[in-house]
N, CA, C and O atoms as CSV, one atom per row, in Angstrom:
chain,resi,resn,atom,element,x,y,z
A,1,MET,N,N,1.120,-1.259,0.157
A,1,MET,CA,C,0.062,0.162,-0.261
A,1,MET,C,C,0.924,1.353,-0.133
A,1,MET,O,O,2.027,1.326,0.413
A,2,ARG,N,N,0.485,2.194,-0.554
A,2,ARG,CA,C,1.283,3.556,-0.881
A,2,ARG,C,C,0.788,4.714,0.269
A,2,ARG,O,O,-0.320,5.245,0.341
A,3,LEU,N,N,1.750,4.890,0.981
A,3,LEU,CA,C,1.101,5.820,2.375
A,3,LEU,C,C,1.195,7.184,1.564
A,3,LEU,O,O,2.061,7.476,0.740
A,4,ARG,N,N,0.149,7.932,1.964
A,4,ARG,CA,C,-0.111,9.353,1.543
A,4,ARG,C,C,-0.873,9.962,2.908
A,4,ARG,O,O,-1.515,9.439,3.819
A,5,THR,N,N,-0.536,11.129,2.631
A,5,THR,CA,C,-1.073,12.169,4.038
A,5,THR,C,C,-1.827,13.007,3.400
A,5,THR,O,O,-1.776,14.083,3.997
A,6,TRP,N,N,-2.524,13.066,2.461
A,6,TRP,CA,C,-3.655,14.202,1.868
A,6,TRP,C,C,-3.826,13.763,0.422
A,6,TRP,O,O,-3.080,13.160,-0.348
A,7,ASN,N,N,-5.027,14.253,0.308
A,7,ASN,CA,C,-5.727,13.602,-1.181
A,7,ASN,C,C,-5.978,12.384,-1.473
A,7,ASN,O,O,-6.162,12.036,-2.639
A,8,VAL,N,N,-6.029,11.439,-0.317
A,8,VAL,CA,C,-6.080,9.747,-0.533
A,8,VAL,C,C,-7.521,9.528,-1.603
A,8,VAL,O,O,-8.634,9.883,-1.215
A,9,PRO,N,N,-7.339,9.015,-2.723
A,9,PRO,CA,C,-8.378,8.975,-3.549
A,9,PRO,C,C,-9.318,8.056,-2.744
A,9,PRO,O,O,-10.464,8.491,-2.629
A,10,LEU,N,N,-9.003,6.642,-2.056
A,10,LEU,CA,C,-9.957,6.260,-1.304
A,10,LEU,C,C,-10.793,6.773,-0.131
A,10,LEU,O,O,-11.843,6.233,0.214
A,11,VAL,N,N,-10.284,7.804,0.436
A,11,VAL,CA,C,-11.000,8.387,1.682
A,11,VAL,C,C,-11.762,9.443,0.749
A,11,VAL,O,O,-12.797,9.960,1.171
A,12,THR,N,N,-11.319,9.725,-0.361
A,12,THR,CA,C,-12.493,10.561,-0.794
A,12,THR,C,C,-13.528,10.169,-1.165
A,12,THR,O,O,-14.641,10.655,-0.962
A,13,PHE,N,N,-13.091,8.772,-2.045
A,13,PHE,CA,C,-14.146,7.907,-2.163
A,13,PHE,C,C,-15.324,7.522,-1.390
A,13,PHE,O,O,-16.508,7.528,-1.727
A,14,LEU,N,N,-14.683,7.133,-0.114
A,14,LEU,CA,C,-15.726,6.643,0.907
A,14,LEU,C,C,-16.479,7.872,1.665
A,14,LEU,O,O,-17.515,7.809,2.328
A,15,SER,N,N,-15.764,8.877,1.415
A,15,SER,CA,C,-16.432,10.106,1.894
A,15,SER,C,C,-17.646,10.891,1.180
A,15,SER,O,O,-18.231,11.910,1.548
A,16,GLY,N,N,-17.846,10.028,-0.043
A,16,GLY,CA,C,-18.860,10.677,-0.891
A,16,GLY,C,C,-18.424,11.826,-1.492
A,16,GLY,O,O,-19.167,12.807,-1.489
A,17,GLY,N,N,-16.973,11.887,-2.184
A,17,GLY,CA,C,-16.748,12.778,-2.867
A,17,GLY,C,C,-16.397,13.023,-4.025
A,17,GLY,O,O,-16.107,14.117,-4.507
A,18,ASN,N,N,-16.421,11.477,-4.764
A,18,ASN,CA,C,-16.374,11.007,-6.031
A,18,ASN,C,C,-16.929,9.468,-6.612
A,18,ASN,O,O,-17.189,8.649,-5.731
A,19,THR,N,N,-17.045,9.208,-7.483
A,19,THR,CA,C,-17.195,7.360,-7.825
A,19,THR,C,C,-15.977,6.838,-8.217
A,19,THR,O,O,-14.869,7.373,-8.219
A,20,VAL,N,N,-16.291,5.814,-8.522
A,20,VAL,CA,C,-15.070,5.074,-9.045
A,20,VAL,C,C,-15.565,4.093,-10.193
A,20,VAL,O,O,-16.481,3.281,-10.068
A,21,LEU,N,N,-14.750,4.323,-11.410
A,21,LEU,CA,C,-14.964,3.315,-12.609
A,21,LEU,C,C,-14.460,1.765,-12.188
A,21,LEU,O,O,-13.495,1.780,-11.425
A,22,LEU,N,N,-14.850,0.706,-12.482
A,22,LEU,CA,C,-14.472,-0.622,-12.564
A,22,LEU,C,C,-14.542,-0.899,-13.766
A,22,LEU,O,O,-15.515,-0.529,-14.424
A,23,LYS,N,N,-13.621,-1.545,-14.264
A,23,LYS,CA,C,-13.769,-1.505,-15.917
A,23,LYS,C,C,-13.981,-3.221,-16.252
A,23,LYS,O,O,-13.893,-3.521,-17.443
A,24,ASP,N,N,-14.184,-4.067,-15.511
A,24,ASP,CA,C,-14.607,-5.567,-15.860
A,24,ASP,C,C,-14.849,-6.279,-14.404
A,24,ASP,O,O,-14.507,-5.787,-13.329
A,25,ASP,N,N,-15.472,-7.466,-14.577
A,25,ASP,CA,C,-16.047,-8.191,-13.267
A,25,ASP,C,C,-14.811,-8.571,-12.506
A,25,ASP,O,O,-14.967,-8.711,-11.293
A,26,GLU,N,N,-13.649,-8.756,-12.984
A,26,GLU,CA,C,-12.541,-8.713,-12.062
A,26,GLU,C,C,-12.141,-7.470,-10.836
A,26,GLU,O,O,-11.729,-7.345,-9.683
A,27,GLU,N,N,-12.393,-7.043,-11.495
A,27,GLU,CA,C,-12.147,-5.688,-10.687
A,27,GLU,C,C,-13.436,-5.172,-9.577
A,27,GLU,O,O,-13.281,-4.676,-8.461
A,28,ILE,N,N,-14.673,-5.457,-10.262
A,28,ILE,CA,C,-15.806,-5.558,-9.356
A,28,ILE,C,C,-15.508,-6.634,-8.076
A,28,ILE,O,O,-15.502,-6.329,-6.883
A,29,GLU,N,N,-15.335,-7.581,-8.485
A,29,GLU,CA,C,-15.062,-8.662,-7.639
A,29,GLU,C,C,-14.292,-8.321,-6.318
A,29,GLU,O,O,-14.567,-8.562,-5.142
A,30,ALA,N,N,-13.220,-7.668,-6.915
A,30,ALA,CA,C,-11.806,-7.221,-5.824
A,30,ALA,C,C,-12.339,-6.077,-5.016
A,30,ALA,O,O,-12.095,-5.960,-3.815
A,31,PHE,N,N,-13.275,-5.005,-5.894
A,31,PHE,CA,C,-13.561,-3.793,-5.084
A,31,PHE,C,C,-14.645,-4.668,-4.003
A,31,PHE,O,O,-14.617,-4.362,-2.811
A,32,ILE,N,N,-15.383,-5.523,-4.378
A,32,ILE,CA,C,-16.361,-6.115,-3.163
A,32,ILE,C,C,-15.671,-6.633,-2.111
A,32,ILE,O,O,-16.051,-6.291,-0.991
A,33,LYS,N,N,-14.469,-7.599,-2.233
A,33,LYS,CA,C,-13.834,-8.061,-1.400
A,33,LYS,C,C,-12.889,-6.858,-0.138
A,33,LYS,O,O,-12.720,-6.919,1.080
A,34,MET,N,N,-12.485,-5.911,-1.147
A,34,MET,CA,C,-11.877,-4.789,-0.495
A,34,MET,C,C,-12.575,-3.963,0.610
A,34,MET,O,O,-12.140,-3.487,1.659
A,35,MET,N,N,-14.067,-3.941,-0.090
A,35,MET,CA,C,-14.850,-3.152,0.800
A,35,MET,C,C,-15.014,-3.915,2.194
A,35,MET,O,O,-14.836,-3.574,3.364
A,36,ALA,N,N,-15.417,-5.058,1.588
A,36,ALA,CA,C,-15.558,-6.131,3.249
A,36,ALA,C,C,-14.587,-6.360,4.085
A,36,ALA,O,O,-14.759,-6.832,5.209
A,37,SER,N,N,-13.358,-6.004,3.538
A,37,SER,CA,C,-12.222,-6.183,4.555
A,37,SER,C,C,-12.216,-4.853,5.371
A,37,SER,O,O,-11.636,-4.720,6.448
A,38,LEU,N,N,-12.913,-3.908,4.745
A,38,LEU,CA,C,-13.120,-2.524,5.870
A,38,LEU,C,C,-14.398,-2.575,6.551
A,38,LEU,O,O,-14.730,-1.719,7.370
A,39,GLY,N,N,-15.181,-3.649,6.201
A,39,GLY,CA,C,-16.338,-3.764,7.156
A,39,GLY,C,C,-17.492,-3.195,6.511
A,39,GLY,O,O,-18.478,-2.857,7.166
A,40,ILE,N,N,-17.407,-3.046,5.013
A,40,ILE,CA,C,-18.486,-2.504,4.177
A,40,ILE,C,C,-19.301,-3.499,3.318
A,40,ILE,O,O,-18.711,-4.285,2.576
A,41,ASP,N,N,-20.450,-3.480,3.397
A,41,ASP,CA,C,-20.950,-4.646,2.420
A,41,ASP,C,C,-21.274,-3.887,1.273
A,41,ASP,O,O,-21.867,-2.826,1.466
A,42,SER,N,N,-20.969,-4.263,-0.022
A,42,SER,CA,C,-20.870,-3.960,-1.322
A,42,SER,C,C,-21.379,-4.927,-2.156
A,42,SER,O,O,-21.273,-4.802,-3.376
A,43,SER,N,N,-22.023,-6.059,-1.555
A,43,SER,CA,C,-22.407,-7.293,-2.370
A,43,SER,C,C,-23.644,-6.896,-3.349
A,43,SER,O,O,-24.052,-7.668,-4.216
A,44,VAL,N,N,-24.171,-5.663,-3.126
A,44,VAL,CA,C,-25.341,-5.219,-4.126
A,44,VAL,C,C,-24.921,-4.995,-5.456
A,44,VAL,O,O,-25.695,-4.947,-6.413
A,45,LEU,N,N,-23.731,-4.862,-5.515
A,45,LEU,CA,C,-23.217,-5.042,-6.891
A,45,LEU,C,C,-23.250,-6.390,-7.749
A,45,LEU,O,O,-23.111,-6.489,-8.968
A,46,ASN,N,N,-23.450,-7.313,-6.898
A,46,ASN,CA,C,-23.440,-8.756,-7.717
A,46,ASN,C,C,-25.172,-8.651,-8.475
A,46,ASN,O,O,-25.559,-9.423,-9.352
A,47,ARG,N,N,-25.895,-7.672,-7.959
A,47,ARG,CA,C,-27.008,-7.762,-8.825
A,47,ARG,C,C,-26.816,-6.907,-10.054
A,47,ARG,O,O,-27.909,-6.613,-10.538
A,48,ARG,N,N,-26.046,-6.533,-10.554
A,48,ARG,CA,C,-25.665,-5.747,-11.625
A,48,ARG,C,C,-25.965,-6.604,-12.835
A,48,ARG,O,O,-25.741,-7.815,-12.825
A,49,ASP,N,N,-26.449,-6.000,-13.829
A,49,ASP,CA,C,-26.521,-6.353,-15.347
A,49,ASP,C,C,-25.120,-6.723,-15.792
A,49,ASP,O,O,-24.329,-5.810,-16.029
A,50,ASN,N,N,-24.799,-7.821,-15.907
A,50,ASN,CA,C,-23.227,-7.904,-16.388
A,50,ASN,C,C,-23.017,-7.732,-17.933
A,50,ASN,O,O,-21.960,-8.091,-18.451
A,51,LYS,N,N,-23.990,-7.202,-18.627
A,51,LYS,CA,C,-23.724,-6.587,-19.959
A,51,LYS,C,C,-23.170,-5.166,-20.051
A,51,LYS,O,O,-22.964,-4.631,-21.141
A,52,PHE,N,N,-22.929,-4.554,-18.851
A,52,PHE,CA,C,-22.345,-3.213,-19.023
A,52,PHE,C,C,-20.590,-3.548,-19.123
A,52,PHE,O,O,-19.954,-4.466,-18.605
A,53,PRO,N,N,-20.158,-2.499,-19.934
A,53,PRO,CA,C,-19.009,-3.051,-20.235
A,53,PRO,C,C,-18.103,-2.272,-19.008
A,53,PRO,O,O,-16.949,-2.020,-19.353
A,54,GLY,N,N,-18.444,-1.897,-17.746
A,54,GLY,CA,C,-17.960,-1.227,-16.714
A,54,GLY,C,C,-18.832,-0.804,-16.001
A,54,GLY,O,O,-20.009,-0.826,-16.360
A,55,LEU,N,N,-18.404,-0.281,-14.727
A,55,LEU,CA,C,-19.511,0.171,-13.636
A,55,LEU,C,C,-18.944,1.072,-12.864
A,55,LEU,O,O,-17.914,1.010,-12.191
A,56,LEU,N,N,-19.863,2.081,-13.054
A,56,LEU,CA,C,-19.401,3.370,-12.192
A,56,LEU,C,C,-20.206,3.153,-10.981
A,56,LEU,O,O,-21.432,3.042,-10.937
A,57,VAL,N,N,-19.379,3.105,-10.012
A,57,VAL,CA,C,-19.726,2.827,-8.196
A,57,VAL,C,C,-19.869,4.067,-7.653
A,57,VAL,O,O,-19.164,4.988,-8.065
A,58,GLU,N,N,-20.739,4.246,-6.720
A,58,GLU,CA,C,-20.744,5.047,-5.570
A,58,GLU,C,C,-20.831,4.689,-4.149
A,58,GLU,O,O,-21.584,3.734,-3.955
A,59,PHE,N,N,-20.292,5.166,-3.123
A,59,PHE,CA,C,-20.474,4.813,-1.986
A,59,PHE,C,C,-20.880,5.820,-1.247
A,59,PHE,O,O,-20.272,6.877,-1.413
A,60,ASN,N,N,-21.891,5.792,-0.336
A,60,ASN,CA,C,-22.577,6.980,0.529
A,60,ASN,C,C,-22.564,6.038,1.861
A,60,ASN,O,O,-23.005,4.889,1.874
A,61,ASN,N,N,-21.976,6.723,2.998
A,61,ASN,CA,C,-21.859,6.087,3.989
A,61,ASN,C,C,-23.251,5.833,4.759
A,61,ASN,O,O,-23.350,4.776,5.382
A,62,GLY,N,N,-24.411,6.801,4.757
A,62,GLY,CA,C,-25.517,6.379,4.917
A,62,GLY,C,C,-26.752,5.804,3.971
A,62,GLY,O,O,-27.925,5.703,4.333
A,63,LYS,N,N,-26.269,5.490,2.811
A,63,LYS,CA,C,-26.915,4.682,1.709
A,63,LYS,C,C,-26.337,3.288,1.464
A,63,LYS,O,O,-27.044,2.298,1.275
A,64,GLY,N,N,-24.937,3.280,1.482
A,64,GLY,CA,C,-24.497,2.259,0.983
A,64,GLY,C,C,-23.766,2.188,-0.426
A,64,GLY,O,O,-23.178,3.202,-0.801
A,65,THR,N,N,-23.765,1.191,-1.135
A,65,THR,CA,C,-22.768,1.199,-2.266
A,65,THR,C,C,-24.023,1.061,-3.505
A,65,THR,O,O,-24.900,0.198,-3.498
A,66,THR,N,N,-23.875,2.007,-4.415
A,66,THR,CA,C,-24.697,1.476,-5.782
A,66,THR,C,C,-24.022,1.978,-7.110
A,66,THR,O,O,-22.849,2.353,-7.085
A,67,TRP,N,N,-24.753,1.988,-8.262
A,67,TRP,CA,C,-23.790,1.997,-9.602
A,67,TRP,C,C,-24.909,3.370,-10.456
A,67,TRP,O,O,-26.095,3.662,-10.300
A,68,TRP,N,N,-24.007,3.829,-11.199
A,68,TRP,CA,C,-24.740,4.965,-11.994
A,68,TRP,C,C,-25.327,4.614,-13.057
A,68,TRP,O,O,-26.441,4.995,-13.415
A,69,ASN,N,N,-24.277,3.521,-13.883
A,69,ASN,CA,C,-24.384,3.330,-15.314
A,69,ASN,C,C,-25.724,2.099,-15.574
A,69,ASN,O,O,-25.825,1.232,-14.706
A,70,GLY,N,N,-26.552,2.072,-16.577
A,70,GLY,CA,C,-27.343,0.883,-16.608
A,70,GLY,C,C,-28.885,1.091,-16.161
A,70,GLY,O,O,-29.758,0.228,-16.256
A,71,THR,N,N,-29.072,2.558,-15.597
A,71,THR,CA,C,-30.088,3.137,-15.046
A,71,THR,C,C,-31.108,4.163,-15.931
A,71,THR,O,O,-30.608,4.673,-16.933
A,72,LYS,N,N,-32.256,4.428,-15.665
A,72,LYS,CA,C,-32.889,5.040,-16.386
A,72,LYS,C,C,-32.320,6.514,-16.726
A,72,LYS,O,O,-32.791,7.101,-17.700
A,73,SER,N,N,-31.231,7.176,-15.877
A,73,SER,CA,C,-30.866,8.435,-15.692
A,73,SER,C,C,-29.335,8.360,-16.683
A,73,SER,O,O,-28.842,9.204,-17.431
A,74,TYR,N,N,-29.006,7.363,-16.411
A,74,TYR,CA,C,-27.503,6.864,-17.085
A,74,TYR,C,C,-27.507,5.851,-17.714
A,74,TYR,O,O,-26.670,5.048,-17.302
A,75,PRO,N,N,-28.239,5.434,-18.764
A,75,PRO,CA,C,-28.126,4.087,-19.420
A,75,PRO,C,C,-26.714,3.791,-20.168
A,75,PRO,O,O,-26.429,2.594,-20.184
A,76,THR,N,N,-26.021,4.433,-20.629
A,76,THR,CA,C,-24.404,4.267,-20.858
A,76,THR,C,C,-23.497,4.719,-19.789
A,76,THR,O,O,-23.784,5.679,-19.073
A,77,ILE,N,N,-22.133,3.876,-19.638
A,77,ILE,CA,C,-21.265,4.193,-19.288
A,77,ILE,C,C,-20.651,5.648,-19.312
A,77,ILE,O,O,-20.126,6.340,-18.440
A,78,GLY,N,N,-20.948,5.862,-20.785
A,78,GLY,CA,C,-20.273,7.500,-20.958
A,78,GLY,C,C,-21.475,8.490,-20.605
A,78,GLY,O,O,-21.113,9.652,-20.418
A,79,SER,N,N,-22.454,8.306,-20.517
A,79,SER,CA,C,-23.376,9.566,-19.743
A,79,SER,C,C,-22.986,9.198,-18.335
A,79,SER,O,O,-22.619,10.222,-17.759
A,80,ALA,N,N,-22.924,8.192,-17.593
A,80,ALA,CA,C,-22.593,8.248,-16.099
A,80,ALA,C,C,-21.188,8.712,-15.828
A,80,ALA,O,O,-20.829,8.898,-14.665
A,81,ILE,N,N,-20.471,8.886,-16.724
A,81,ILE,CA,C,-19.079,9.162,-16.305
A,81,ILE,C,C,-19.057,10.632,-16.485
A,81,ILE,O,O,-18.471,11.321,-15.650
A,82,GLN,N,N,-19.751,11.267,-17.690
A,82,GLN,CA,C,-20.057,12.593,-17.861
A,82,GLN,C,C,-20.839,13.370,-16.596
A,82,GLN,O,O,-20.437,14.492,-16.287
A,83,ALA,N,N,-21.924,12.788,-15.890
A,83,ALA,CA,C,-22.736,13.065,-15.102
A,83,ALA,C,C,-22.006,13.038,-13.854
A,83,ALA,O,O,-22.365,13.856,-13.008
A,84,SER,N,N,-20.999,12.215,-13.558
A,84,SER,CA,C,-20.414,12.192,-12.106
A,84,SER,C,C,-19.337,13.153,-12.315
A,84,SER,O,O,-19.109,13.764,-11.271
A,85,THR,N,N,-18.549,13.527,-13.343
A,85,THR,CA,C,-17.754,14.849,-13.536
A,85,THR,C,C,-18.205,15.721,-13.525
A,85,THR,O,O,-17.468,16.590,-13.059
A,86,GLU,N,N,-19.229,16.095,-13.839
A,86,GLU,CA,C,-19.936,17.199,-13.398
A,86,GLU,C,C,-20.516,17.507,-12.094
A,86,GLU,O,O,-20.645,18.599,-11.541
A,87,TRP,N,N,-20.809,16.443,-11.746
A,87,TRP,CA,C,-21.498,16.472,-10.335
A,87,TRP,C,C,-20.181,16.737,-9.289
A,87,TRP,O,O,-20.192,17.679,-8.496
A,88,PHE,N,N,-19.203,15.914,-9.377
A,88,PHE,CA,C,-18.354,16.066,-8.443
A,88,PHE,C,C,-17.027,16.930,-8.823
A,88,PHE,O,O,-16.178,17.086,-7.945
A,89,GLY,N,N,-16.882,17.350,-9.785
A,89,GLY,CA,C,-16.293,18.450,-10.542
A,89,GLY,C,C,-14.610,17.613,-10.743
A,89,GLY,O,O,-13.654,18.161,-11.293
A,90,ILE,N,N,-14.589,16.241,-10.166
A,90,ILE,CA,C,-13.264,15.694,-10.923
A,90,ILE,C,C,-13.832,14.326,-11.643
A,90,ILE,O,O,-14.891,13.774,-11.343
A,91,ALA,N,N,-12.901,13.895,-12.659
A,91,ALA,CA,C,-13.068,12.524,-12.998
A,91,ALA,C,C,-13.189,11.484,-12.265
A,91,ALA,O,O,-12.363,11.316,-11.367
A,92,PRO,N,N,-14.195,10.577,-12.459
A,92,PRO,CA,C,-14.231,9.337,-11.502
A,92,PRO,C,C,-12.626,8.942,-11.692
A,92,PRO,O,O,-11.794,8.921,-12.600
A,93,PHE,N,N,-12.730,8.564,-9.898
A,93,PHE,CA,C,-11.401,7.303,-9.552
A,93,PHE,C,C,-11.364,6.124,-10.759
A,93,PHE,O,O,-12.461,5.925,-11.280
A,94,ASN,N,N,-10.463,5.479,-11.167
A,94,ASN,CA,C,-10.067,3.907,-11.477
A,94,ASN,C,C,-9.798,3.021,-10.004
A,94,ASN,O,O,-9.567,3.516,-8.901
A,95,TRP,N,N,-9.875,1.970,-10.252
A,95,TRP,CA,C,-9.365,0.769,-9.378
A,95,TRP,C,C,-8.123,1.069,-8.936
A,95,TRP,O,O,-7.898,0.943,-7.732
A,96,THR,N,N,-7.295,1.432,-9.649
A,96,THR,CA,C,-5.662,1.455,-9.125
A,96,THR,C,C,-5.663,2.524,-8.207
A,96,THR,O,O,-4.878,2.391,-7.268
A,97,ASP,N,N,-6.434,3.687,-8.243
A,97,ASP,CA,C,-6.406,4.596,-7.267
A,97,ASP,C,C,-6.783,4.298,-6.056
A,97,ASP,O,O,-6.147,4.771,-5.114
A,98,ILE,N,N,-7.826,3.504,-5.844
A,98,ILE,CA,C,-8.623,3.252,-4.414
A,98,ILE,C,C,-7.941,2.119,-4.109
A,98,ILE,O,O,-7.770,2.071,-2.891
A,99,ASN,N,N,-7.363,0.963,-4.810
A,99,ASN,CA,C,-6.972,-0.291,-4.297
A,99,ASN,C,C,-6.132,-0.246,-2.920
A,99,ASN,O,O,-5.300,0.659,-2.991
A,100,ILE,N,N,-6.095,-0.759,-1.999
A,100,ILE,CA,C,-5.382,-0.726,-0.660
A,100,ILE,C,C,-4.528,-2.068,-0.781
A,100,ILE,O,O,-3.722,-2.277,0.125
A,101,ALA,N,N,-4.637,-3.058,-1.885
A,101,ALA,CA,C,-3.698,-4.403,-1.684
A,101,ALA,C,C,-2.531,-3.598,-2.372
A,101,ALA,O,O,-1.430,-4.125,-2.533
C-alpha cells in the first residue's frame, strides 16, 4: 500500500466525494472483497446486469453502495461518467487509485 497524508482517493471515495470506475468483473469482485475487508457490504453490486462494459460505483455512508450506469438516468457508461464528472468536479477514480492491496 502506498502511504499518503493528503488527497487520498480511497478516503475521498468513502466520504462521498467521487465515484470509481470498475472496468470489468474482476475489478468489481476485487472491489467487493476490499470493501468487505473494511467492514462495508458492497454485495449489492452482484445484482448488476453483467452486460455493462464497466461499472461506475458510488458509496454513501448513509445509503451504501450503488452504481450509476445502466439506470434510466444514465443508460450508458459514457453518460454516467459525464454526469459524475459534472457532479463531483473531477473525473471518476479508477480501481488502481483506490485499491489498498
